[in-house]
C-alpha positions in Angstrom: 66.6 76.8 94.1 66.6 77.0 98.0 69.2 74.4 99.2 67.3 71.4 101.0 67.4 72.2 105.1 69.7 70.3 106.7 68.2 67.6 109.4 68.6 70.0 112.1 66.6 72.7 110.6 64.3 70.0 109.6 63.7 68.8 113.0 63.1 72.6 114.2 60.5 72.6 112.3 58.5 69.7 114.5 56.5 71.3 116.9 55.6 68.0 118.2 59.2 68.1 119.8 58.0 71.2 122.2 59.3 74.7 122.0 62.9 75.9 121.7 62.8 79.0 124.1 66.1 81.2 124.3 66.3 80.7 128.3 65.6 77.3 128.0 68.7 76.8 125.5 70.8 79.2 127.5 70.0 77.4 130.5 70.4 73.8 128.6 74.0 75.0 127.2 75.0 76.1 130.6 74.1 72.5 132.6 75.4 70.7 129.8 79.0 72.3 130.3 78.8 72.0 133.9 78.1 68.1 133.6 80.6 67.6 131.1 83.4 69.6 133.1 82.5 67.8 136.2 83.0 64.4 133.7 86.5 65.3 132.9 88.0 66.7 135.8 88.0 63.4 137.2 89.7 61.8 134.5 90.8 63.7 131.2 91.0 66.6 129.5 89.8 65.7 125.6 86.1 64.6 125.7 85.0 61.8 123.7 81.5 61.8 122.1 80.5 59.4 124.9 81.4 62.0 127.2 78.8 64.4 125.8 76.3 61.5 125.4 76.6 61.5 129.6 76.6 65.5 129.8 72.8 65.6 127.7 71.9 62.7 129.5 72.9 64.0 132.9 71.1 67.8 131.9 68.0 65.8 131.2 67.8 63.9 133.9 68.4 67.1 136.0 64.7 68.2 134.6 63.3 64.6 135.9 64.6 65.0 140.0 62.5 67.7 140.8 59.3 66.1 139.1 60.6 62.8 140.8 60.7 64.1 144.1 57.5 66.0 143.9 55.7 63.2 142.3 56.0 60.5 145.3 55.4 63.3 147.8 52.0 63.9 146.3 51.4 60.0 146.6 52.4 59.7 150.3 50.5 63.1 150.8 47.0 61.8 148.9 47.7 58.1 150.1 45.9 56.9 146.8 45.5 53.4 145.8 49.1 52.1 144.2 49.4 49.6 141.6 52.4 47.3 141.6 53.3 45.8 137.9 55.5 42.6 138.7 57.6 41.2 135.6 61.0 39.0 135.1 61.1 41.5 131.9 60.9 45.5 131.0 62.4 45.7 127.8 62.6 49.7 127.8 65.3 50.3 124.8 67.0 53.8 125.2 65.9 56.5 127.8 67.1 59.3 126.7 65.0 60.7 123.8 62.0 59.3 125.1 62.6 61.7 128.3 63.2 64.6 126.0 59.8 63.8 124.2 57.6 63.5 127.5 59.6 66.3 128.8 58.8 68.9 125.7 62.9 69.3 125.9 63.4 67.9 122.3 63.5 71.0 120.2 65.5 73.1 123.1 68.4 70.3 123.6 68.6 69.7 119.8 69.2 73.7 119.5 71.6 74.0 122.8 73.9 70.6 121.1 73.9 72.4 117.9 75.1 76.0 119.5 77.8 73.7 121.0 79.1 72.3 117.9 77.4 68.8 118.6 74.7 66.6 116.8 72.3 65.3 118.9 71.2 62.4 117.0 74.7 61.2 116.8 74.9 61.8 120.9 71.4 59.7 121.3 73.6 56.8 119.3 75.9 56.6 121.7 73.3 54.7 124.5 72.4 51.1 125.0 69.6 49.8 124.9 68.1 48.4 128.0 67.5 44.8 126.6 65.8 43.3 130.1 63.4 41.7 127.9 63.0 39.1 125.3 59.7 40.7 123.1 56.3 41.1 123.2 56.0 40.4 127.0 58.9 43.0 128.2 58.1 45.4 125.5 54.6 45.6 127.2 55.8 46.5 130.4 57.6 49.1 129.6 54.4 50.5 127.4 52.5 50.0 130.2 54.6 52.0 132.4 54.7 55.2 130.0 50.8 54.8 129.3 50.4 54.4 133.8 52.9 57.7 134.0 51.0 59.4 131.6 47.8 58.7 133.1 48.5 59.7 136.7 48.1 56.4 138.3 50.4 55.3 141.4 52.1 53.2 139.9 55.8 51.3 140.2 56.9 48.9 137.9 59.1 45.7 139.9 61.7 43.4 138.4 65.4 42.4 138.0 68.4 44.2 137.3 70.1 41.9 135.1 73.5 42.6 134.3 73.6 40.9 131.2 70.1 41.5 128.8 69.1 39.9 125.9 72.0 38.7 123.7 73.5 40.7 121.1 73.2 38.5 118.0 75.5 38.4 115.0 74.9 36.8 111.9 78.3 35.0 110.8 78.3 32.8 107.4 74.7 32.7 108.1 74.7 31.7 111.4 73.0 33.2 114.2 75.9 34.0 116.8 75.5 35.1 120.5 77.4 38.0 122.3 76.9 38.5 126.2 75.1 42.2 126.5 77.4 44.0 128.8 74.8 47.0 128.6 76.2 48.5 132.0 80.2 48.5 131.2 79.8 52.3 130.5 77.5 53.1 133.2 73.6 54.0 133.2 72.7 57.7 134.2 68.9 56.9 134.3 69.5 54.8 137.9 70.0 55.6 141.3 70.9 52.7 143.8 69.0 52.9 146.9 71.0 51.0 149.2 68.8 52.1 151.9 66.1 49.8 150.9 67.9 47.1 150.5 66.0 43.7 152.0 66.9 40.4 152.8 65.6 37.1 150.6 65.5 33.7 152.0 66.4 30.6 150.0 66.2 26.4 151.2 66.4 25.9 154.7 63.4 23.8 156.6 60.2 24.8 158.4 59.6 23.8 162.0 55.7 23.8 162.9 55.4 25.5 166.4 52.2 26.2 168.6 52.6 30.0 167.8 53.0 29.2 164.2 55.0 27.9 161.2 58.7 29.2 161.2 60.8 29.0 158.0 64.7 28.3 159.4 68.6 27.7 158.6 67.9 29.4 155.4 70.4 30.9 152.8 70.1 34.8 153.0 70.7 36.8 149.7 70.0 41.0 149.8 68.1 42.4 147.2 69.4 46.2 146.2 67.2 48.4 144.6 67.9 50.3 141.7 65.6 52.9 140.3 64.7 54.3 137.3 62.5 57.7 136.6 59.5 56.9 134.6 57.8 60.1 133.3 54.4 60.5 132.3 53.4 62.5 129.0 53.8 66.2 129.5 51.9 66.1 132.9 54.9 66.5 135.2 54.1 63.1 137.1 57.5 60.9 137.2 56.6 57.1 138.4 59.2 54.7 139.8 60.8 51.6 138.2 62.5 49.5 140.7 64.4 46.8 139.7 66.2 44.1 142.2 70.3 43.3 142.3 71.3 40.3 144.3 74.4 41.2 146.8 75.6 38.5 149.1 75.8 39.0 152.4 78.9 40.4 154.2 79.1 36.9 156.2 78.2 34.8 153.3 79.7 31.4 153.6 81.8 32.8 156.5 80.1 31.8 159.7 80.3 28.1 158.3 83.3 27.7 160.5 85.2 27.3 157.1 89.1 26.6 158.5 91.4 28.8 156.0 88.7 29.0 153.6 88.5 32.5 153.7 89.4 33.3 150.3 86.9 31.0 148.8 84.3 32.1 150.8 85.0 35.9 149.4 85.0 34.0 145.6 81.8 32.1 146.4 80.1 35.0 146.6 79.4 35.1 143.2 76.7 32.2 143.6 74.9 34.2 145.5 75.3 37.0 143.2 74.6 35.1 139.9 70.5 35.5 140.8 70.6 38.9 139.0 73.6 38.1 136.4 71.6 37.1 133.2 67.9 37.3 131.4 66.8 33.5 130.2 66.7 34.0 126.6 63.8 32.0 126.2 60.7 33.5 124.2 57.5 31.4 124.9 59.5 28.7 126.1 59.7 27.0 129.9 63.1 26.0 130.9 62.7 24.8 134.5 66.1 25.3 136.0 66.7 26.2 139.7 68.6 29.5 138.9 65.4 30.9 137.0 62.9 29.8 139.7 65.8 31.6 142.5 65.2 34.5 140.2 60.9 34.3 140.0 61.2 34.3 143.9 63.7 36.8 144.6 61.9 39.5 142.8 58.7 38.5 144.6 60.3 38.3 148.0 61.6 41.9 147.6 59.1 43.8 146.1 56.5 41.9 148.3 58.7 43.5 151.5 59.0 46.9 149.9 54.8 46.9 149.1 54.2 45.9 152.8 56.5 48.7 154.4 55.1 50.8 152.2 51.4 49.9 153.0 52.4 50.3 156.3 54.2 53.5 156.6 52.0 56.7 155.0 53.6 60.5 155.4 55.9 61.3 153.2 59.5 60.7 154.6 57.9 58.8 157.7 59.3 55.5 158.9 57.1 55.5 161.6 54.4 52.6 161.2 51.3 54.1 161.2 48.6 51.3 159.7 48.4 47.8 160.5 45.1 46.7 159.6 46.1 44.4 156.9 42.2 44.2 155.8 42.5 47.6 154.3 45.5 45.9 151.6 43.2 45.6 148.9 42.3 49.1 149.2 45.3 50.4 148.9 47.4 47.8 146.9 46.9 45.8 143.7 49.4 43.6 142.5 49.6 42.7 138.7 51.1 39.1 137.9 52.7 39.6 133.8 52.5 36.0 132.9 52.7 33.4 135.5 56.8 34.4 136.2 56.0 36.2 139.4 53.2 34.0 140.4 54.9 33.1 143.8 53.6 36.3 144.7 50.7 34.5 146.0 52.2 31.4 148.1 54.7 34.4 149.2 52.2 37.0 150.4 50.3 34.2 152.2 53.5 33.4 154.3 53.7 36.8 155.2 50.0 37.5 156.5 50.2 33.7 158.0 53.3 33.2 159.5 54.7 36.9 159.7 51.7 39.3 160.7 49.8 36.2 162.5 46.8 36.5 160.4 44.3 33.4 160.2 44.3 31.4 157.2 40.8 32.4 155.8 41.3 36.3 156.3 44.9 36.3 154.5 43.5 34.2 151.6 40.5 36.8 151.2 43.4 39.7 151.6 45.7 38.0 148.9 42.8 37.2 146.4 41.4 40.5 146.3 45.2 41.9 145.9 46.4 40.1 143.2 45.6 39.5 139.5 47.3 37.5 136.3 47.8 37.9 133.1 48.1 35.2 131.0 50.5 35.7 127.7 50.4 32.1 125.8 48.4 29.4 125.0 51.6 27.4 124.0 51.7 23.9 126.0 55.9 24.6 126.2 55.7 27.7 127.2 53.2 26.8 130.3 55.4 27.2 133.5 55.2 23.8 136.1 57.9 23.7 138.3 58.7 20.1 139.7 57.9 19.6 143.3 61.1 18.4 144.5 62.9 21.2 143.4 60.5 23.7 144.9 60.4 21.1 148.4 64.6 22.0 148.3 64.4 26.0 147.3 61.4 26.7 149.1 60.3 24.2 151.5 57.6 26.9 153.5 56.0 27.6 150.1 55.6 24.2 149.4 53.6 23.3 152.1 51.1 26.7 151.3 50.8 25.8 147.6 49.6 22.2 149.0 47.4 23.9 151.4 46.0 26.4 148.9 45.2 23.3 146.6 43.9 21.0 149.4 41.2 24.0 150.1 41.0 24.5 146.5 39.9 21.0 145.4 37.5 21.0 148.3 35.6 23.9 146.9 35.8 22.0 143.4 34.1 19.1 144.8 31.6 20.8 146.4 30.4 22.6 143.3 31.2 19.2 141.1 30.4 16.1 143.3 32.3 13.0 142.3 33.6 14.4 139.5 37.1 13.1 140.2 38.7 13.9 136.6 37.8 17.5 137.1 39.8 17.6 140.4 42.2 16.0 139.1 42.4 18.4 135.7 41.8 21.4 138.2 44.5 20.5 140.6 47.6 23.0 141.2 49.5 19.4 141.3 50.3 17.4 138.5 50.6 14.1 139.6 52.1 11.1 137.3 55.8 10.8 136.9 57.6 13.2 138.0 54.9 15.8 140.3 55.2 19.4 139.3 52.9 22.6 140.2 51.3 24.2 137.2 51.8 28.2 138.0 49.0 29.2 136.0 46.0 27.3 138.0 47.7 28.5 141.3 47.2 32.3 139.3 43.8 31.2 138.6 42.9 30.2 142.0 45.1 33.1 143.8 43.8 35.5 141.4 40.8 38.1 141.3 40.9 38.5 137.9 42.5 36.9 134.8 42.7 38.5 131.7 43.9 37.1 128.0 45.5 40.2 125.9 43.3 39.9 122.5 39.6 39.3 122.6 40.0 36.1 120.5 42.7 35.0 122.9 40.6 35.6 126.0 37.9 33.5 124.3 40.6 30.5 123.9 41.4 30.6 127.6 37.6 30.2 128.5 36.5 27.4 125.9 39.9 25.4 126.2 43.2 26.0 128.3 41.4 27.3 131.4 37.7 25.9 130.4 37.4 24.3 133.7 38.2 27.4 136.4 36.1 29.3 133.8 32.9 27.3 134.4 33.9 27.6 138.2 34.3 31.1 138.2 33.2 32.7 135.4 33.2 36.5 136.5 36.9 36.4 136.9 37.6 36.0 133.6 38.0 39.1 131.5 39.8 40.6 128.2 42.4 43.4 128.1 43.3 43.8 124.8 46.9 45.0 124.1 48.2 48.4 123.4 51.4 50.4 122.3 52.5 53.7 123.7 52.5 56.8 121.1 54.8 58.7 123.0 57.7 56.3 121.5 55.6 54.1 118.6 54.8 57.7 117.1 56.1 61.1 118.4 59.3 60.0 118.9 60.3 57.3 116.6 58.0 58.8 113.6 57.9 62.9 114.3 57.6 63.6 110.3 54.6 61.8 110.4 53.0 62.8 114.1 53.7 66.0 112.4 51.8 66.0 109.4 48.5 64.2 111.7 49.1 67.4 114.2 48.6 69.9 111.3 45.4 68.1 110.3 43.6 67.4 114.0 45.8 68.7 116.8 48.0 67.6 118.9 45.9 66.1 121.5 46.0 62.4 119.6 48.8 62.1 121.7 47.5 61.7 124.7 44.0 60.8 123.4 44.7 58.6 120.5 41.1 57.7 119.4 41.1 61.3 117.9 42.8 59.8 114.9 39.5 58.8 113.7 39.5 62.4 112.7 41.9 61.8 110.1 39.0 59.8 107.6 38.1 63.3 106.7 41.1 63.7 104.6 41.1 60.4 103.2 40.3 62.0 99.9 42.2 65.0 100.4 44.9 65.1 97.5 47.6 67.1 100.2 47.1 64.7 102.9 47.6 61.9 100.7 50.9 63.5 99.2 52.2 64.3 103.0 51.4 60.7 104.1 53.1 59.2 101.3 56.1 61.9 101.4 57.1 61.0 105.0 57.0 57.4 104.0 59.1 57.7 101.4 61.8 60.1 103.6 61.6 57.4 106.0 62.3 54.4 103.8 65.1 56.5 102.3 66.8 57.0 105.9 66.7 53.2 106.4 68.3 52.5 103.1 70.9 54.8 104.4 70.9 53.4 107.6 71.1 49.9 105.9 74.0 50.9 103.7 76.3 52.0 106.1 76.0 49.1 108.9 75.1 46.0 106.5 76.6 47.1 103.5 73.7 46.2 101.0 72.4 48.8 99.0 68.2 48.3 98.0 66.1 49.5 95.8 63.9 52.7 98.0 61.2 52.8 95.6 60.8 49.1 96.0 57.8 47.8 98.7 59.4 47.0 102.2 57.8 44.0 102.8 59.1 43.6 106.9 58.7 40.7 109.3 60.5 41.2 112.6 59.8 39.3 115.6 61.4 36.3 117.8 62.3 33.4 115.4 59.4 30.8 116.3 57.8 28.2 114.5 54.4 29.3 115.2 55.2 32.7 113.7 55.9 31.0 110.7 59.1 32.7 109.5 58.8 29.5 107.0 55.7 30.7 105.2 57.3 34.1 104.4 60.6 32.4 103.0 58.2 30.3 100.7 56.3 33.3 99.4 59.7 34.9 98.4 61.2 31.6 96.9 58.0 31.4 95.1 58.1 35.1 94.0 61.4 34.5 92.7 60.9 31.3 90.8 58.1 33.5 88.7 60.5 36.6 88.0 63.2 33.6 86.8 60.3 32.1 84.9 59.5 35.5 83.0 61.9 38.1 83.8 60.5 40.4 81.2 57.0 41.1 83.2 56.7 43.8 85.3 56.9 42.3 88.6 56.2 44.9 92.0 59.6 45.4 93.2 60.0 43.9 96.6 62.9 44.3 99.5 62.0 41.6 102.5 63.3 42.4 105.9 63.1 39.6 108.4 64.6 39.9 111.9 64.8 38.4 114.9 66.2 36.4 117.4 66.2 32.7 118.0 66.9 31.5 121.8 70.4 30.3 121.7 68.6 26.6 122.5 66.2 26.5 120.2 67.6 24.6 117.2 64.9 25.0 114.2 64.8 28.6 114.9 68.6 28.9 114.2 68.2 27.0 111.4 65.5 29.5 110.1 67.3 31.9 110.6 70.6 29.9 108.5 67.3 29.2 105.7 66.5 33.0 105.5 70.3 33.9 104.9 70.9 30.9 102.0 67.9 32.7 100.4 69.4 35.9 100.4 72.7 34.7 99.3 71.5 33.3 96.0 68.2 35.5 95.5 70.3 39.0 96.1 72.9 38.1 93.7 70.9 36.4 90.9 71.3 39.2 88.1 68.3 37.9 86.2 66.2 39.5 89.5 68.4 42.4 89.7 66.7 45.0 92.3 63.0 43.7 91.8 63.4 41.1 94.8 66.1 41.5 97.8 66.0 39.6 100.8 68.0 41.1 104.0 68.1 39.1 107.2 67.8 42.5 109.9 70.8 41.7 112.1 70.6 42.0 115.9 66.9 43.2 115.8 66.1 45.2 119.0 63.8 48.3 120.4 66.0 50.7 118.9 66.2 49.1 115.3 62.3 48.6 115.4 62.2 52.4 116.1 64.1 52.9 112.3 62.9 50.0 110.5 59.1 50.4 111.6 58.3 53.7 110.3 60.2 52.6 106.7 57.6 49.5 106.4 55.3 49.4 103.8 53.9 45.7 104.6 53.8 44.4 108.2 53.5 40.3 108.0 51.6 38.9 110.7 51.3 35.3 109.6 51.0 33.2 112.8 48.8 30.4 112.5 45.4 31.3 113.9 45.3 30.8 117.8 49.0 31.0 118.3 49.9 34.5 118.9 48.0 35.6 121.8 47.9 39.5 121.0 51.1 40.5 118.7 52.0 44.3 119.7 54.5 44.8 117.0 51.3 44.5 114.5 49.9 47.8 115.9 53.3 49.5 115.6 53.4 48.8 111.8 49.4 50.0 111.5 50.5 53.2 113.3 53.3 53.7 111.2 51.4 53.6 107.9 52.0 50.1 106.8 49.4 47.9 105.7 49.0 44.3 107.3 48.8 41.0 105.6 47.7 38.6 108.4 45.8 35.5 109.3 42.9 36.0 111.8 44.6 35.8 115.1 46.0 37.8 118.0 45.0 41.5 118.0 45.0 41.1 114.0 41.5 40.2 114.5 40.4 43.6 116.1 42.9 45.6 113.8 41.2 44.6 110.8 37.5 45.2 112.5 38.9 48.8 113.8 40.3 49.6 109.9 37.8 47.8 108.0 38.4 44.4 106.9 38.5 46.3 103.4 41.8 48.0 104.2 43.9 45.0 105.5 44.8 41.7 103.5 43.5 38.7 105.4 44.3 35.6 104.5 44.5 31.7 105.8 42.6 29.4 108.0 40.4 30.4 110.8 40.6 29.3 114.5 37.6 26.9 113.4 39.6 25.9 110.3 42.6 25.1 112.5 40.3 22.7 114.8 38.7 20.8 111.9 42.1 20.3 110.4 43.3 19.0 113.6 40.2 16.6 113.6 40.5 15.6 110.3 44.6 15.1 110.5 46.7 17.4 108.4 48.9 15.9 106.0 51.2 18.2 104.3 51.5 15.6 101.4 48.7 16.6 100.0 49.7 20.2 99.6 53.4 19.3 98.6 51.6 17.0 95.4 49.0 19.4 94.5 50.3 23.0 94.6 53.4 22.8 91.7 54.8 25.8 93.1 55.3 24.6 96.8 56.9 21.8 95.2 59.0 23.4 93.5 60.2 25.5 96.7 60.4 22.5 98.7 62.5 20.7 96.6 65.0 23.5 95.5 65.3 24.1 99.7 65.8 20.1 100.4 67.8 19.6 97.0 70.5 22.0 98.0 69.6 24.7 95.6 69.9 27.7 98.2 72.9 25.5 99.9 75.2 24.2 97.1 78.0 23.3 99.3 76.2 21.5 101.8 73.0 20.3 99.6 71.2 18.5 102.6 71.8 21.5 104.9 68.3 22.1 105.4 66.9 18.4 105.4 65.7 18.8 109.0 63.5 21.6 108.0 61.8 20.1 105.2 61.5 16.7 107.3 59.6 18.8 109.8 57.5 20.8 107.2 56.8 17.6 105.4 55.8 15.3 108.6 55.6 16.9 111.7 54.8 20.7 111.2 52.6 21.7 114.4 51.8 24.9 113.0 50.4 24.0 109.2 53.0 26.4 107.0 51.5 24.7 103.8 47.8 24.7 104.8 47.9 28.3 104.3 50.4 28.8 101.5 48.0 28.6 98.7 45.8 31.6 100.4 48.9 33.3 101.4 50.5 33.2 97.9 46.9 34.8 96.7 46.8 37.4 98.7 50.4 38.3 98.4 49.2 38.7 94.8 46.9 41.4 95.8 49.4 43.2 97.7 51.5 43.6 94.7 48.3 45.0 92.8 47.5 47.4 94.8 51.4 48.4 95.4 51.0 49.8 91.3 48.6 52.5 92.3 50.2 54.2 95.1 47.1 56.8 95.5 45.2 54.0 96.4 47.7 52.5 98.6 47.9 55.5 100.5 44.1 55.9 101.2 44.1 52.4 102.8 46.9 53.5 105.0 45.2 56.5 106.2 42.3 54.3 106.9 44.4 52.4 108.7 46.5 54.7 110.8 42.5 56.3 111.7 41.5 52.5 113.2 44.4 52.9 115.8 42.9 54.5 118.4 42.1 51.6 119.7 45.5 50.0 120.3 47.0 52.4 122.5 48.4 51.2 125.8 46.5 54.3 127.2 43.0 52.3 126.2 44.5 49.3 127.7 45.6 50.6 131.3 42.4 52.6 131.7 40.6 49.5 131.4 43.3 47.7 134.1 42.4 50.3 136.1 38.7 50.5 136.3 38.2 46.9 135.8 41.0 44.9 137.5 42.6 47.6 139.9 39.8 49.7 140.9 41.3 52.9 140.3 40.3 56.0 138.5 43.0 57.8 135.6 43.1 61.1 135.4 44.4 63.6 132.8 45.4 66.5 135.4 48.8 67.7 135.6 50.9 67.9 138.8 52.4 71.4 139.5 55.8 71.5 137.7 59.1 71.8 140.3 59.5 75.5 139.4 55.6 76.8 139.7 55.9 76.3 143.8 
């Protein structure tokens, strides 16, 4: 019998990883050694694994530089319309492997490192995640950058270069403990500082109204230093730019204020200015009205708009001469997309620049502003909506407050003209919320100041029009659109699951990677025995690999033949990790009651971070770990049920876990999850979904066929009806014995024998003030999980259903999403044309 292939030999056979030509490999080895030599000349004689990683990263980066310069040169010469995607979060993860995939260098680099006696996967593991985001919103921005480059759009991602990204999560005695994410400690080979494009950003001060216009004076200045990261498209030689701003104190900071003898203190105080880009706020779907956060929001917007206007004014490559002064053309050359309300200050800031600095009259400036800006809404949860206190605004950004008041005055005039005498409507639609502390409603500002407003899944967009923004929809129905979210198939299939990508490519070719709709072609193979076998085999290999990873990193042994039941996402009451817990406990109790029955073995994995200040979310983590301690050590249960909390869930862990999943848990209360994108990643990677009719689940079920989806629970209308009637948890508790047993166990200390009342707050919340109605969906969820168990016992039918799901994934490519943004909001046309490679001169 031939010996099994090594990992390296297996990887070599995967054609989607690119060709490893002999010349190519020789050149890569040469460049690798050159970079390694320069690393070592500086310091030491002995190379560490990190030295090897940096040598490889720099070698791959060399292949980007020429393409990057050529792309930017191409934009200067062609002068296309440019789109600016402004986001406070870009959750990029690692860059090395993604760059190799998009440049078709993976097999060549693998072979080169192999010939040098190194293991490429070990080197890839040295890279830090760029964790500059909390969850879905930040990861969406990253997928969008990949798609914009792959579709040949002249696009720029603008954000903040946080020194500390999302915290690292440690689980200590079952509790979440946060650790600072010092991701730049060893340097970042993918970024290039651009001090020549440094920009001043102003804060505080006061306004002076003079005959020739308004001046904002006596401000404090912070400098914005840009760092550029290349964003390669998929094998089209396009390399776009993500520009992240870092805060720097000016040289004379605090020194001009005649500090007698306060020189040392003045230099130390530079930190205050530079704190703006120090740390990412770790809240997901929650608004915390802190001054530092508002400073971050204005900082990114002010620096970015200066850059946009500079680039609009100059045109030919390398020239700084001002050639364009007619701002009427701005909306023809510039599209600004606001990722949620976090960059909403772009609207008053653009007005300030046009009116105060460029001296346009208000109406002309406003028309330009509205035609340039567009706003994406990401949530309907009231606690997540940004509502900034007016007095904070007045202190930090006095001129912008005046501009917002003027925008509001004119806006309310239009409302009054359209709905005369409807004063309640005017109160509801005002940008300023009166009563108690006056606040600015940033969503209202975004709607009024944009020509397009979109939700991120059909059901979410419908809810916006019917409820949250109903008044605005009635006033300007044409403003409202839907753009269902998507994910990039490069990172979320080719890169993280090459085995599956290869099995698909063997049947339908490689074009699906740029045109994911071609996955429909897999329906021809749904009854093909060999294909069914191949799909099942890839899943089993991914499960084995993940099981090994879990054993190495968490010291837990799991049964790779069990169903991998995975829920990974931020911990939040609306995402209902507690409903998952109740199923685990119910299944546990059933096994204990009839230990000799043939139970479908399951390994339930739950992962995700809780915002540090979100007490309930931290208690939910503690409950999950407590249930695990009991279940995993019960000899009666054995390996038929295991519960694992996946520590420090992040992009890189998602890339390992998702390809190994059998069952994807998407169980939010209907009407609360705007879209979800993890749901799409699981579907594309061959997991089946158990989910509510919420967010994009609705469209996923439609694409795969409802028969191929495990749908349960209330629909949005049922939730509304229950709200009207009144939700009473005790009714369910009293009617459903298994639910009562589970709740009594949690309340009675079954899972926390040393602290019997540890979870009394959770039980109290579930029984008396559960906004997300966990008990109302419990019964249907349990029944649905029984259906899942029964199908899993029939591997062939399970795999057929998986194939239907993969075949239905085409719609959920971010390429489709971005194509719709481009055509329907930005007025741009994507292209699949390649740019010439740098060596095809």
